[in-house]
C-alpha positions in Angstrom: 0.0 0.0 0.0 1.4 3.4 -0.9 2.0 5.9 1.8 -0.8 8.4 0.9 -3.4 5.7 0.9 -2.0 4.2 4.1 -2.2 7.6 5.7 -5.8 7.9 4.6 -6.7 4.5 6.1 -5.0 5.4 9.4 -6.8 8.7 9.5 -10.2 7.1 8.8 -9.7 4.4 11.4 -10.3 7.0 14.0 -13.7 7.7 12.6 -14.9 4.3 13.8 -14.2 0.7 13.5 -16.0 -2.6 13.8 -18.5 -1.9 11.0 -21.5 -3.1 12.9 -23.8 -1.7 10.2 -27.3 -1.9 8.6 -26.7 -2.2 4.9 -28.9 -4.0 2.5 -30.1 -4.1 -1.1 -32.6 -1.4 -0.2 -30.8 1.2 1.9 -34.0 1.4 4.0 -33.6 -2.2 5.1 -31.3 -2.8 8.0 -29.2 -6.0 8.7 -25.7 -6.5 10.0 -22.9 -7.5 7.7 -19.4 -8.9 8.3 -16.4 -6.9 9.5 -15.1 -6.2 6.0 -16.8 -3.2 4.5 -16.0 -4.4 1.0 -18.1 -7.6 1.5 -21.8 -8.1 0.9 -22.1 -4.7 -0.9 -25.3 -4.5 -3.0 -25.1 -3.4 -6.6 -25.3 0.3 -7.5 -28.5 -0.3 -9.5 -30.1 -2.1 -6.5 -29.1 0.8 -4.3 -30.6 3.3 -6.7 -33.8 1.4 -6.9 -33.9 1.5 -3.1 -33.4 5.2 -3.1 -36.2 5.7 -5.6 -38.5 3.5 -3.6 -37.8 5.7 -0.6 -38.4 8.8 -2.6 -41.8 7.5 -3.6 -42.6 7.0 0.1 -41.5 10.6 0.8 -43.7 12.0 -2.0 -46.7 10.0 -0.8 -46.1 11.2 2.8 -45.7 7.6 4.0 -42.2 7.3 5.4 -41.0 4.2 7.2 -40.5 4.0 10.9 -36.9 3.4 12.0 -35.7 1.9 15.3 -33.5 5.0 15.9 -32.4 4.1 19.4 -31.1 0.7 18.6 -29.6 1.9 15.3 -27.8 4.6 17.2 -26.3 2.1 19.6 -25.4 -0.3 16.7 -23.7 2.4 14.7 -21.7 3.8 17.6 -19.0 1.2 16.8 -18.6 2.1 13.1 -20.3 2.8 9.8 -20.4 1.4 6.3 -22.7 3.6 4.2 -23.4 2.2 0.7 -24.4 5.5 -0.9 -22.5 8.7 -1.2 -24.6 11.8 -2.0 -23.2 15.1 -3.3 -26.0 17.6 -2.9 -26.8 21.2 -2.4 -26.8 22.8 1.1 -30.3 24.1 0.5 -32.5 23.6 3.6 -35.3 22.1 1.5 -33.2 19.3 0.1 -32.3 16.9 2.9 -31.1 13.6 1.2 -32.0 11.5 4.3 -35.6 12.9 4.2 -36.3 12.9 0.5 -35.1 9.3 0.1 -36.7 8.2 3.4 -33.4 6.9 4.8 -32.0 6.6 8.3 -28.9 6.6 10.4 -25.9 5.1 8.6 -27.5 4.8 5.2 -26.0 7.8 3.4 -22.6 9.5 3.3 -23.7 13.0 2.5 -21.5 15.9 1.3 -23.4 19.1 1.0 -22.2 22.4 -0.6 -24.0 25.3 -2.1 -24.7 24.5 -5.7 -23.6 20.8 -5.2 -20.1 21.8 -6.3 -17.1 19.6 -5.6 -14.2 21.5 -4.1 -11.1 19.8 -2.7 -12.7 19.3 0.7 -15.8 17.8 -0.8 -13.7 15.5 -3.0 -11.6 14.4 -0.1 -14.8 13.6 1.9 -16.1 11.4 -1.0 -12.7 9.8 -1.4 -13.0 8.7 2.3 -16.2 6.9 1.6 -14.8 5.1 -1.5 -11.4 4.2 -0.1 -12.5 3.3 3.4 -16.1 2.2 3.2 -16.1 1.0 -0.4 -19.4 2.7 -1.1 -20.5 1.6 -4.6 -22.8 4.4 -5.5 -22.3 8.2 -5.8 -25.4 10.3 -6.5 -24.9 13.9 -7.6 -28.1 15.6 -6.7 -29.2 19.1 -7.7 -32.6 20.8 -7.4 -35.0 23.2 -8.9 -34.6 26.9 -8.2 -31.0 26.5 -6.9 -29.9 29.9 -5.5 -26.3 29.3 -6.3 -27.1 28.6 -10.0 -29.4 31.6 -10.1 -26.6 33.8 -8.8 -24.3 32.4 -11.4 -26.8 33.1 -14.1 -27.2 36.7 -13.0 -23.6 37.6 -13.7 -23.5 39.7 -10.6 -20.1 40.2 -8.8 -19.9 38.2 -5.6 -19.1 40.1 -2.4 -16.4 37.6 -1.2 -13.7 35.3 -2.6 -15.5 32.4 -1.0 -18.7 33.0 -2.8 -16.8 33.7 -6.0 -15.3 30.3 -5.7 -18.7 28.7 -5.7 -19.8 30.7 -8.7 -16.6 29.9 -10.5 -17.4 26.2 -10.3 -20.9 26.8 -11.7 -20.0 29.2 -14.5 -19.1 26.5 -17.0 -22.6 25.0 -16.7 -24.1 28.4 -17.3 -22.0 29.0 -20.3 -23.0 25.6 -21.7 -26.7 26.3 -21.0 -26.6 29.6 -22.8 -25.7 27.8 -26.0 -29.2 26.4 -26.3 -31.5 27.7 -23.6 -33.9 30.7 -23.9 -34.0 33.4 -21.3 -37.0 32.0 -19.6 -35.5 28.6 -19.1 -31.9 29.5 -18.7 -31.8 28.8 -14.9 -33.4 25.4 -15.1 -31.2 24.4 -18.0 -28.1 25.7 -16.1 -29.2 23.7 -13.0 -29.2 20.5 -15.1 -25.9 21.4 -16.7 -24.4 22.1 -13.3 -25.4 18.7 -12.0 -23.6 17.2 -15.0 -20.6 19.6 -14.5 -20.3 18.6 -10.8 -20.3 14.9 -11.8 -17.6 15.6 -14.4 -15.5 17.6 -11.9 -15.6 14.8 -9.4 -14.0 12.4 -11.8 -11.6 14.9 -13.4 -10.2 16.1 -10.0 -10.0 12.9 -8.0 -7.8 10.0 -9.1 -9.3 7.8 -6.4 -12.9 8.3 -7.5 -12.0 8.1 -11.2 -10.2 4.9 -10.8 -13.1 3.4 -8.7 -15.4 4.2 -11.7 -13.0 2.7 -14.2 -12.6 -0.4 -12.2 -16.4 -0.9 -11.8 -16.3 -0.3 -8.0 -18.3 2.9 -8.2 -21.2 4.1 -10.3 -22.2 7.8 -10.6 -25.8 8.8 -11.1 -27.1 12.3 -11.7 -30.5 13.5 -10.6 -32.6 16.6 -9.9 -35.0 17.1 -6.9 -38.3 18.8 -7.7 -39.2 21.3 -5.0 -42.9 21.3 -5.7 -43.6 17.6 -6.0 -40.8 16.2 -3.9 -39.8 13.8 -6.7 -36.3 13.0 -7.6 -35.8 12.7 -11.4 -32.8 10.9 -12.9 -31.0 12.9 -15.6 -29.8 11.4 -18.8 -26.7 13.3 -19.9 -27.3 12.6 -23.6 -30.7 14.3 -23.4 -29.3 17.7 -22.4 -29.0 20.5 -25.0 -31.7 19.0 -27.2 -34.5 21.5 -26.4 
């Protein structure tokens, strides 16, 4: 094992060990697995189906009841989440709620505009290198304030805010090649989801290699604020309107 990866494993070992988890084909189902986090991992497609099933429960207002106290005690010794979610920090878009998941199910990284900076990338690398999570969901949402700000072209009042907009600007530029003024924001939101997914793989050798080796699948989706539905995005369909 090379020294950087060894250092990462040592660092993550302090986050919890034992892996007494509750992973299953449907992330909403809870059953203990062995001590090796790479064993008994469900397929990315099965995990995605489980997330969509949970979203249907959320939309219908019929969430499952979880044994939170017993789960909390079980997870105190370690975690092994199967799904990584890169999502926006928007208070209306809580991945655990909109997918009807519970403690230990999702490894969530949230940033304004669901952009992937070095800290976000490092966080996702932790989940892939240490927990062997097989699915990464890049999740954007309707009426994203960060994308709206990028579309406005206004100067940001701080370098930190400008860093966010800088990540989104390529998506806005792409959307402007085909979108009309009245649908620029929504088109840019979809493009930004795709841009974030591309950034993840372009800027992380660990995540890119996991995808190439078939150990990680990346799915893009958009959350609809009005209906609560999560809609998968097909990259090949963008720019056709």
